[in-house]
N, CA, C and O atoms as a Tripos MOL2 file, in Angstrom:
@<TRIPOS>MOLECULE
protein
  248   247    62     0     0
PROTEIN
NO_CHARGES

@<TRIPOS>ATOM
      1 N          89.7550   72.3760   94.3110 N.3       1 MET1
      2 CA         89.8840   74.0600   94.1930 C.3       1 MET1
      3 C          91.0100   74.5080   94.9900 C.2       1 MET1
      4 O          91.1700   74.0290   96.1120 O.2       1 MET1
      5 N          91.7110   75.2730   94.5820 N.am      2 LYS2
      6 CA         92.7510   76.2430   94.9660 C.3       2 LYS2
      7 C          92.2560   77.7060   95.5610 C.2       2 LYS2
      8 O          91.7190   78.6440   94.9710 O.2       2 LYS2
      9 N          92.5990   77.5680   96.8140 N.am      3 ALA3
     10 CA         92.2910   79.2580   97.2750 C.3       3 ALA3
     11 C          93.3280   80.2680   97.0790 C.2       3 ALA3
     12 O          94.4300   80.0090   97.5650 O.2       3 ALA3
     13 N          93.1700   81.4180   96.4310 N.am      4 ARG4
     14 CA         93.9400   82.5670   96.0270 C.3       4 ARG4
     15 C          93.6450   83.7860   96.9110 C.2       4 ARG4
     16 O          92.5460   84.1700   97.3100 O.2       4 ARG4
     17 N          94.8220   84.2980   97.1250 N.am      5 ALA5
     18 CA         94.6080   85.7680   97.7020 C.3       5 ALA5
     19 C          94.7300   86.6950   96.2950 C.2       5 ALA5
     20 O          95.6830   86.5930   95.5230 O.2       5 ALA5
     21 N          93.7130   87.5220   96.1210 N.am      6 LEU6
     22 CA         93.8640   88.4420   94.9100 C.3       6 LEU6
     23 C          93.4770   90.0690   95.5850 C.2       6 LEU6
     24 O          92.6350   90.5010   96.3720 O.2       6 LEU6
     25 N          94.5320   90.6100   94.8380 N.am      7 LEU7
     26 CA         94.4370   92.1210   95.0630 C.3       7 LEU7
     27 C          94.1200   93.0190   93.9120 C.2       7 LEU7
     28 O          94.8860   93.0820   92.9500 O.2       7 LEU7
     29 N          92.9700   93.7470   93.9790 N.am      8 GLU8
     30 CA         92.4370   94.4140   92.6760 C.3       8 GLU8
     31 C          92.8280   95.9480   92.8990 C.2       8 GLU8
     32 O          92.6360   96.5360   93.9630 O.2       8 GLU8
     33 N          93.3250   96.4460   91.9120 N.am      9 LEU9
     34 CA         93.7160   97.8630   92.1330 C.3       9 LEU9
     35 C          93.3350   98.7460   90.7250 C.2       9 LEU9
     36 O          93.3490   98.2010   89.6220 O.2       9 LEU9
     37 N          93.0710   99.8520   90.8690 N.am     10 THR10
     38 CA         92.5570  100.9830   89.8410 C.3      10 THR10
     39 C          93.6250  101.5930   89.6870 C.2      10 THR10
     40 O          93.9880  101.8740   90.8290 O.2      10 THR10
     41 N          94.4150  102.0030   88.9160 N.am     11 VAL11
     42 CA         95.5020  103.1850   88.5650 C.3      11 VAL11
     43 C          94.8910  104.2700   88.1200 C.2      11 VAL11
     44 O          94.1050  103.9580   87.2250 O.2      11 VAL11
     45 N          94.8990  105.6270   88.3850 N.am     12 ASP12
     46 CA         94.6310  106.6020   87.8910 C.3      12 ASP12
     47 C          95.5420  107.0780   86.8470 C.2      12 ASP12
     48 O          96.5450  107.5230   87.4050 O.2      12 ASP12
     49 N          95.6220  107.1700   85.6620 N.am     13 LEU13
     50 CA         96.5700  107.3960   84.5570 C.3      13 LEU13
     51 C          97.0940  108.9370   84.5060 C.2      13 LEU13
     52 O          98.0680  109.2870   83.8390 O.2      13 LEU13
     53 N          96.2500  109.8660   85.3640 N.am     14 ALA14
     54 CA         96.6520  111.1380   85.2810 C.3      14 ALA14
     55 C          97.6530  110.9690   86.3370 C.2      14 ALA14
     56 O          98.1570  112.0800   86.4990 O.2      14 ALA14
     57 N          98.0890  110.2790   86.9870 N.am     15 ASN15
     58 CA         99.3780  110.0270   87.9140 C.3      15 ASN15
     59 C          99.8470  108.8270   88.0640 C.2      15 ASN15
     60 O          99.9770  108.2420   89.1390 O.2      15 ASN15
     61 N         100.1170  108.4190   86.9870 N.am     16 PRO16
     62 CA        100.5880  106.9090   86.8610 C.3      16 PRO16
     63 C         102.1340  106.3310   87.7530 C.2      16 PRO16
     64 O         102.2680  105.2120   88.2470 O.2      16 PRO16
     65 N         103.1750  107.4570   87.7650 N.am     17 ALA17
     66 CA        104.1850  106.7530   88.6370 C.3      17 ALA17
     67 C         103.6120  106.5520   89.9320 C.2      17 ALA17
     68 O         103.5480  105.4080   90.3820 O.2      17 ALA17
     69 N         103.1160  107.7020   90.6970 N.am     18 ALA18
     70 CA        102.7440  107.3260   92.2390 C.3      18 ALA18
     71 C         101.9080  106.4160   92.3750 C.2      18 ALA18
     72 O         102.0500  105.6290   93.3100 O.2      18 ALA18
     73 N         100.7670  106.2810   91.4310 N.am     19 GLU19
     74 CA        100.1390  105.0990   91.3400 C.3      19 GLU19
     75 C         100.6970  103.5600   91.3710 C.2      19 GLU19
     76 O         100.3520  102.6270   92.0960 O.2      19 GLU19
     77 N         101.5580  103.6130   90.4620 N.am     20 LEU20
     78 CA        102.2040  102.2800   90.2470 C.3      20 LEU20
     79 C         103.1770  102.0030   91.8760 C.2      20 LEU20
     80 O         103.2330  100.9280   92.4730 O.2      20 LEU20
     81 N         103.6950  103.0010   92.1990 N.am     21 THR21
     82 CA        104.5080  103.0790   93.2000 C.3      21 THR21
     83 C         103.6600  102.5310   94.4600 C.2      21 THR21
     84 O         104.1150  101.7300   95.2760 O.2      21 THR21
     85 N         102.5650  102.9930   94.4930 N.am     22 ASP22
     86 CA        101.6860  102.7200   95.5460 C.3      22 ASP22
     87 C         100.9750  101.2680   95.4160 C.2      22 ASP22
     88 O         100.5690  100.6260   96.3850 O.2      22 ASP22
     89 N         100.8960  100.8820   94.1600 N.am     23 ALA23
     90 CA        100.2990   99.4210   93.9180 C.3      23 ALA23
     91 C         101.2930   98.4470   94.3320 C.2      23 ALA23
     92 O         100.9770   97.5150   95.0720 O.2      23 ALA23
     93 N         102.7970   98.6500   93.7830 N.am     24 ILE24
     94 CA        104.0330   97.9410   94.1820 C.3      24 ILE24
     95 C         104.0950   97.7820   95.6660 C.2      24 ILE24
     96 O         104.3900   96.7080   96.1910 O.2      24 ILE24
     97 N         103.8770   98.6170   96.1800 N.am     25 SER25
     98 CA        103.9420   98.8040   97.9450 C.3      25 SER25
     99 C         103.0480   98.0270   98.3660 C.2      25 SER25
    100 O         103.3930   97.2370   99.2440 O.2      25 SER25
    101 N         101.4800   97.9920   97.8380 N.am     26 ALA26
    102 CA        100.5400   97.2620   98.5450 C.3      26 ALA26
    103 C         100.8110   95.6900   98.1370 C.2      26 ALA26
    104 O         100.2910   94.7730   98.7720 O.2      26 ALA26
    105 N         101.5800   95.5010   97.1390 N.am     27 VAL27
    106 CA        101.7230   94.0470   96.8780 C.3      27 VAL27
    107 C         102.7480   93.5470   97.6460 C.2      27 VAL27
    108 O         102.6140   92.4730   98.2320 O.2      27 VAL27
    109 N         103.8190   94.2410   97.7150 N.am     28 LEU28
    110 CA        105.0060   93.7750   98.5170 C.3      28 LEU28
    111 C         104.4670   93.7520  100.1650 C.2      28 LEU28
    112 O         104.7560   92.8490  100.9510 O.2      28 LEU28
    113 N         103.7860   94.7170  100.4350 N.am     29 GLY29
    114 CA        103.0440   94.3520  101.9270 C.3      29 GLY29
    115 C         102.0830   93.4200  102.1610 C.2      29 GLY29
    116 O         101.5910   93.2290  103.2730 O.2      29 GLY29
    117 N         101.7100   92.6710  100.9080 N.am     30 SER30
    118 CA        100.7990   91.4260  101.0100 C.3      30 SER30
    119 C         101.4420   90.2330  100.9310 C.2      30 SER30
    120 O         100.7870   89.2140  101.1450 O.2      30 SER30
    121 N         102.6830   90.1540  100.6440 N.am     31 ILE31
    122 CA        103.3170   88.9780  100.1160 C.3      31 ILE31
    123 C         104.1340   88.6620  101.3550 C.2      31 ILE31
    124 O         104.1340   89.4500  102.3000 O.2      31 ILE31
    125 N         104.8630   87.4810  101.3830 N.am     32 ALA32
    126 CA        105.5310   87.0190  102.4500 C.3      32 ALA32
    127 C         107.1150   87.7120  102.2070 C.2      32 ALA32
    128 O         107.3940   88.1270  101.0820 O.2      32 ALA32
    129 N         108.0190   87.7960  103.2140 N.am     33 PRO33
    130 CA        108.9210   88.5910  102.9860 C.3      33 PRO33
    131 C         109.9340   88.0450  101.8340 C.2      33 PRO33
    132 O         110.4850   88.7610  100.9980 O.2      33 PRO33
    133 N         110.0790   86.5450  101.9620 N.am     34 ALA34
    134 CA        111.0910   85.9150  101.2100 C.3      34 ALA34
    135 C         110.5550   86.0370   99.8180 C.2      34 ALA34
    136 O         111.4560   85.7250   99.0390 O.2      34 ALA34
    137 N         109.5040   86.3480   99.2130 N.am     35 GLN35
    138 CA        109.0040   86.7830   98.1520 C.3      35 GLN35
    139 C         109.3800   88.2360   97.5660 C.2      35 GLN35
    140 O         109.4150   88.4120   96.3480 O.2      35 GLN35
    141 N         109.5930   89.0210   98.2600 N.am     36 ARG36
    142 CA        109.6040   90.4510   98.0030 C.3      36 ARG36
    143 C         110.8840   90.6770   97.1400 C.2      36 ARG36
    144 O         110.8650   91.3470   96.1070 O.2      36 ARG36
    145 N         112.1820   89.9670   97.7250 N.am     37 LYS37
    146 CA        113.2970   90.4560   96.6200 C.3      37 LYS37
    147 C         113.0130   89.7770   95.1580 C.2      37 LYS37
    148 O         113.2790   90.4110   94.1360 O.2      37 LYS37
    149 N         112.5440   88.6580   95.1130 N.am     38 SER38
    150 CA        112.1700   87.9740   93.8310 C.3      38 SER38
    151 C         111.1100   88.9910   92.7820 C.2      38 SER38
    152 O         111.2170   88.9940   91.5550 O.2      38 SER38
    153 N         110.3380   89.6250   93.3700 N.am     39 VAL39
    154 CA        109.0960   90.4150   92.7940 C.3      39 VAL39
    155 C         110.0980   91.5800   92.5360 C.2      39 VAL39
    156 O         110.2010   91.8660   91.3430 O.2      39 VAL39
    157 N         110.7520   92.2120   93.2740 N.am     40 LEU40
    158 CA        111.3730   93.3080   92.7540 C.3      40 LEU40
    159 C         112.2480   93.2820   91.7380 C.2      40 LEU40
    160 O         112.2890   94.1550   90.8710 O.2      40 LEU40
    161 N         113.1610   92.0630   91.7950 N.am     41 ARG41
    162 CA        113.8940   91.8240   90.4250 C.3      41 ARG41
    163 C         113.4940   91.2610   89.3240 C.2      41 ARG41
    164 O         114.1680   91.0850   88.3090 O.2      41 ARG41
    165 N         112.2780   90.9400   89.5270 N.am     42 SER42
    166 CA        111.3220   90.6510   88.1990 C.3      42 SER42
    167 C         110.8200   92.1250   87.6650 C.2      42 SER42
    168 O         110.8190   92.4140   86.4680 O.2      42 SER42
    169 N         110.4320   92.9400   88.6160 N.am     43 LEU43
    170 CA        110.1650   94.4040   88.1240 C.3      43 LEU43
    171 C         111.4140   95.1970   87.4620 C.2      43 LEU43
    172 O         111.3320   95.8190   86.4030 O.2      43 LEU43
    173 N         112.5880   95.0770   88.2530 N.am     44 ASP44
    174 CA        113.8080   95.5930   87.3770 C.3      44 ASP44
    175 C         113.9080   95.1550   86.3700 C.2      44 ASP44
    176 O         114.3570   95.9250   85.5220 O.2      44 ASP44
    177 N         113.5580   93.7230   85.9160 N.am     45 GLU45
    178 CA        114.1460   93.4040   84.8040 C.3      45 GLU45
    179 C         113.0840   93.8800   83.7000 C.2      45 GLU45
    180 O         113.4450   94.2920   82.5980 O.2      45 GLU45
    181 N         111.8070   93.7910   84.0750 N.am     46 ALA46
    182 CA        110.8540   94.2720   83.0080 C.3      46 ALA46
    183 C         110.9680   96.0160   82.6250 C.2      46 ALA46
    184 O         110.8360   96.5720   81.5340 O.2      46 ALA46
    185 N         111.2360   96.5400   83.8560 N.am     47 VAL47
    186 CA        111.4370   98.1010   83.5280 C.3      47 VAL47
    187 C         112.9150   98.3400   82.6430 C.2      47 VAL47
    188 O         112.9970   99.1900   81.7560 O.2      47 VAL47
    189 N         113.9470   97.5310   83.0050 N.am     48 GLY48
    190 CA        115.1760   97.5990   82.0790 C.3      48 GLY48
    191 C         114.7220   97.4190   80.6450 C.2      48 GLY48
    192 O         114.9850   98.1830   79.7170 O.2      48 GLY48
    193 N         114.0410   96.3630   80.5900 N.am     49 VAL49
    194 CA        113.5780   96.0380   79.0220 C.3      49 VAL49
    195 C         112.7630   97.3330   78.5620 C.2      49 VAL49
    196 O         113.0260   97.7870   77.4480 O.2      49 VAL49
    197 N         111.9730   97.8410   79.1980 N.am     50 ALA50
    198 CA        111.0550   98.6210   78.7610 C.3      50 ALA50
    199 C         112.0930  100.0180   78.5570 C.2      50 ALA50
    200 O         112.0300  100.5080   77.4290 O.2      50 ALA50
    201 N         112.7420  100.4880   79.2340 N.am     51 LEU51
    202 CA        113.4680  101.6470   79.1620 C.3      51 LEU51
    203 C         114.3060  101.2960   77.6990 C.2      51 LEU51
    204 O         114.1060  101.9120   76.6530 O.2      51 LEU51
    205 N         115.1580  100.3200   77.8390 N.am     52 ALA52
    206 CA        116.0450   99.9440   76.4150 C.3      52 ALA52
    207 C         115.0790   99.9920   75.4470 C.2      52 ALA52
    208 O         115.5070  100.6940   74.5300 O.2      52 ALA52
    209 N         113.9210   99.5600   75.1990 N.am     53 SER53
    210 CA        113.1460   99.6700   74.2990 C.3      53 SER53
    211 C         112.8290  101.1400   73.6830 C.2      53 SER53
    212 O         112.8300  101.4520   72.4930 O.2      53 SER53
    213 N         112.5920  101.8530   74.6660 N.am     54 LEU54
    214 CA        112.4730  103.2130   74.6050 C.3      54 LEU54
    215 C         113.6600  104.1840   74.0180 C.2      54 LEU54
    216 O         113.5200  105.1840   73.3140 O.2      54 LEU54
    217 N         114.9060  103.5790   74.5290 N.am     55 ALA55
    218 CA        116.0190  104.0970   73.8310 C.3      55 ALA55
    219 C         116.2260  103.6830   72.5810 C.2      55 ALA55
    220 O         116.6920  104.5150   71.8020 O.2      55 ALA55
    221 N         115.9500  102.3770   72.1060 N.am     56 ASP56
    222 CA        115.8110  101.8350   70.6750 C.3      56 ASP56
    223 C         115.2690  103.0070   69.8910 C.2      56 ASP56
    224 O         115.8270  103.7210   69.0580 O.2      56 ASP56
    225 N         113.8480  103.0250   70.4430 N.am     57 GLU57
    226 CA        113.0040  103.9970   69.5540 C.3      57 GLU57
    227 C         113.2680  105.3300   69.4810 C.2      57 GLU57
    228 O         112.8280  106.0040   68.5490 O.2      57 GLU57
    229 N         114.0670  105.8840   70.5240 N.am     58 THR58
    230 CA        114.4460  107.3490   70.2930 C.3      58 THR58
    231 C         115.6990  107.3970   69.0880 C.2      58 THR58
    232 O         115.7340  108.1180   68.0910 O.2      58 THR58
    233 N         116.6490  106.4290   69.5180 N.am     59 GLU59
    234 CA        117.5410  106.5340   68.3780 C.3      59 GLU59
    235 C         117.2930  106.1740   67.0560 C.2      59 GLU59
    236 O         117.9940  106.6510   66.1630 O.2      59 GLU59
    237 N         116.2390  105.2670   66.7700 N.am     60 ALA60
    238 CA        115.6730  104.9690   65.3970 C.3      60 ALA60
    239 C         114.7660  106.2180   64.9240 C.2      60 ALA60
    240 O         114.4150  106.2710   63.7450 O.2      60 ALA60
    241 N         114.3590  107.2910   65.8980 N.am     61 ALA61
    242 CA        113.7390  108.3350   65.2330 C.3      61 ALA61
    243 C         114.8600  109.4550   64.9850 C.2      61 ALA61
    244 O         114.7990  110.4070   64.2070 O.2      61 ALA61
    245 N         115.7860  109.1300   65.7590 N.am     62 ALA62
    246 CA        116.6030  110.5580   65.1010 C.3      62 ALA62
    247 C         117.4320  110.3530   63.8000 C.2      62 ALA62
    248 O         118.0250  111.3030   63.2890 O.2      62 ALA62
@<TRIPOS>BOND
     1     1     2 1
     2     2     3 1
     3     3     4 2
     4     3     5 am
     5     5     6 1
     6     6     7 1
     7     7     8 2
     8     7     9 am
     9     9    10 1
    10    10    11 1
    11    11    12 2
    12    11    13 am
    13    13    14 1
    14    14    15 1
    15    15    16 2
    16    15    17 am
    17    17    18 1
    18    18    19 1
    19    19    20 2
    20    19    21 am
    21    21    22 1
    22    22    23 1
    23    23    24 2
    24    23    25 am
    25    25    26 1
    26    26    27 1
    27    27    28 2
    28    27    29 am
    29    29    30 1
    30    30    31 1
    31    31    32 2
    32    31    33 am
    33    33    34 1
    34    34    35 1
    35    35    36 2
    36    35    37 am
    37    37    38 1
    38    38    39 1
    39    39    40 2
    40    39    41 am
    41    41    42 1
    42    42    43 1
    43    43    44 2
    44    43    45 am
    45    45    46 1
    46    46    47 1
    47    47    48 2
    48    47    49 am
    49    49    50 1
    50    50    51 1
    51    51    52 2
    52    51    53 am
    53    53    54 1
    54    54    55 1
    55    55    56 2
    56    55    57 am
    57    57    58 1
    58    58    59 1
    59    59    60 2
    60    59    61 am
    61    61    62 1
    62    62    63 1
    63    63    64 2
    64    63    65 am
    65    65    66 1
    66    66    67 1
    67    67    68 2
    68    67    69 am
    69    69    70 1
    70    70    71 1
    71    71    72 2
    72    71    73 am
    73    73    74 1
    74    74    75 1
    75    75    76 2
    76    75    77 am
    77    77    78 1
    78    78    79 1
    79    79    80 2
    80    79    81 am
    81    81    82 1
    82    82    83 1
    83    83    84 2
    84    83    85 am
    85    85    86 1
    86    86    87 1
    87    87    88 2
    88    87    89 am
    89    89    90 1
    90    90    91 1
    91    91    92 2
    92    91    93 am
    93    93    94 1
    94    94    95 1
    95    95    96 2
    96    95    97 am
    97    97    98 1
    98    98    99 1
    99    99   100 2
   100    99   101 am
   101   101   102 1
   102   102   103 1
   103   103   104 2
   104   103   105 am
   105   105   106 1
   106   106   107 1
   107   107   108 2
   108   107   109 am
   109   109   110 1
   110   110   111 1
   111   111   112 2
   112   111   113 am
   113   113   114 1
   114   114   115 1
   115   115   116 2
   116   115   117 am
   117   117   118 1
   118   118   119 1
   119   119   120 2
   120   119   121 am
   121   121   122 1
   122   122   123 1
   123   123   124 2
   124   123   125 am
   125   125   126 1
   126   126   127 1
   127   127   128 2
   128   127   129 am
   129   129   130 1
   130   130   131 1
   131   131   132 2
   132   131   133 am
   133   133   134 1
   134   134   135 1
   135   135   136 2
   136   135   137 am
   137   137   138 1
   138   138   139 1
   139   139   140 2
   140   139   141 am
   141   141   142 1
   142   142   143 1
   143   143   144 2
   144   143   145 am
   145   145   146 1
   146   146   147 1
   147   147   148 2
   148   147   149 am
   149   149   150 1
   150   150   151 1
   151   151   152 2
   152   151   153 am
   153   153   154 1
   154   154   155 1
   155   155   156 2
   156   155   157 am
   157   157   158 1
   158   158   159 1
   159   159   160 2
   160   159   161 am
   161   161   162 1
   162   162   163 1
   163   163   164 2
   164   163   165 am
   165   165   166 1
   166   166   167 1
   167   167   168 2
   168   167   169 am
   169   169   170 1
   170   170   171 1
   171   171   172 2
   172   171   173 am
   173   173   174 1
   174   174   175 1
   175   175   176 2
   176   175   177 am
   177   177   178 1
   178   178   179 1
   179   179   180 2
   180   179   181 am
   181   181   182 1
   182   182   183 1
   183   183   184 2
   184   183   185 am
   185   185   186 1
   186   186   187 1
   187   187   188 2
   188   187   189 am
   189   189   190 1
   190   190   191 1
   191   191   192 2
   192   191   193 am
   193   193   194 1
   194   194   195 1
   195   195   196 2
   196   195   197 am
   197   197   198 1
   198   198   199 1
   199   199   200 2
   200   199   201 am
   201   201   202 1
   202   202   203 1
   203   203   204 2
   204   203   205 am
   205   205   206 1
   206   206   207 1
   207   207   208 2
   208   207   209 am
   209   209   210 1
   210   210   211 1
   211   211   212 2
   212   211   213 am
   213   213   214 1
   214   214   215 1
   215   215   216 2
   216   215   217 am
   217   217   218 1
   218   218   219 1
   219   219   220 2
   220   219   221 am
   221   221   222 1
   222   222   223 1
   223   223   224 2
   224   223   225 am
   225   225   226 1
   226   226   227 1
   227   227   228 2
   228   227   229 am
   229   229   230 1
   230   230   231 1
   231   231   232 2
   232   231   233 am
   233   233   234 1
   234   234   235 1
   235   235   236 2
   236   235   237 am
   237   237   238 1
   238   238   239 1
   239   239   240 2
   240   239   241 am
   241   241   242 1
   242   242   243 1
   243   243   244 2
   244   243   245 am
   245   245   246 1
   246   246   247 1
   247   247   248 2
@<TRIPOS>SUBSTRUCTURE
     1 MET1         2 RESIDUE 1 A MET
     2 LYS2         6 RESIDUE 1 A LYS
     3 ALA3        10 RESIDUE 1 A ALA
     4 ARG4        14 RESIDUE 1 A ARG
     5 ALA5        18 RESIDUE 1 A ALA
     6 LEU6        22 RESIDUE 1 A LEU
     7 LEU7        26 RESIDUE 1 A LEU
     8 GLU8        30 RESIDUE 1 A GLU
     9 LEU9        34 RESIDUE 1 A LEU
    10 THR10       38 RESIDUE 1 A THR
    11 VAL11       42 RESIDUE 1 A VAL
    12 ASP12       46 RESIDUE 1 A ASP
    13 LEU13       50 RESIDUE 1 A LEU
    14 ALA14       54 RESIDUE 1 A ALA
    15 ASN15       58 RESIDUE 1 A ASN
    16 PRO16       62 RESIDUE 1 A PRO
    17 ALA17       66 RESIDUE 1 A ALA
    18 ALA18       70 RESIDUE 1 A ALA
    19 GLU19       74 RESIDUE 1 A GLU
    20 LEU20       78 RESIDUE 1 A LEU
    21 THR21       82 RESIDUE 1 A THR
    22 ASP22       86 RESIDUE 1 A ASP
    23 ALA23       90 RESIDUE 1 A ALA
    24 ILE24       94 RESIDUE 1 A ILE
    25 SER25       98 RESIDUE 1 A SER
    26 ALA26      102 RESIDUE 1 A ALA
    27 VAL27      106 RESIDUE 1 A VAL
    28 LEU28      110 RESIDUE 1 A LEU
    29 GLY29      114 RESIDUE 1 A GLY
    30 SER30      118 RESIDUE 1 A SER
    31 ILE31      122 RESIDUE 1 A ILE
    32 ALA32      126 RESIDUE 1 A ALA
    33 PRO33      130 RESIDUE 1 A PRO
    34 ALA34      134 RESIDUE 1 A ALA
    35 GLN35      138 RESIDUE 1 A GLN
    36 ARG36      142 RESIDUE 1 A ARG
    37 LYS37      146 RESIDUE 1 A LYS
    38 SER38      150 RESIDUE 1 A SER
    39 VAL39      154 RESIDUE 1 A VAL
    40 LEU40      158 RESIDUE 1 A LEU
    41 ARG41      162 RESIDUE 1 A ARG
    42 SER42      166 RESIDUE 1 A SER
    43 LEU43      170 RESIDUE 1 A LEU
    44 ASP44      174 RESIDUE 1 A ASP
    45 GLU45      178 RESIDUE 1 A GLU
    46 ALA46      182 RESIDUE 1 A ALA
    47 VAL47      186 RESIDUE 1 A VAL
    48 GLY48      190 RESIDUE 1 A GLY
    49 VAL49      194 RESIDUE 1 A VAL
    50 ALA50      198 RESIDUE 1 A ALA
    51 LEU51      202 RESIDUE 1 A LEU
    52 ALA52      206 RESIDUE 1 A ALA
    53 SER53      210 RESIDUE 1 A SER
    54 LEU54      214 RESIDUE 1 A LEU
    55 ALA55      218 RESIDUE 1 A ALA
    56 ASP56      222 RESIDUE 1 A ASP
    57 GLU57      226 RESIDUE 1 A GLU
    58 THR58      230 RESIDUE 1 A THR
    59 GLU59      234 RESIDUE 1 A GLU
    60 ALA60      238 RESIDUE 1 A ALA
    61 ALA61      242 RESIDUE 1 A ALA
    62 ALA62      246 RESIDUE 1 A ALA
């Protein structure tokens, strides 16, 4: 059996940006400093893809 550290979060969708920011801060504060840059780069990539997708949708609707 492998031991795992889990962090469970609930996000209030009435205030998603602040809630997600707090969640990211909680995760970063719970992992080794050496992992933080990798996690942030992965998030940066995911956000970039999501923004590009939104831009594509906006252009297609115009």
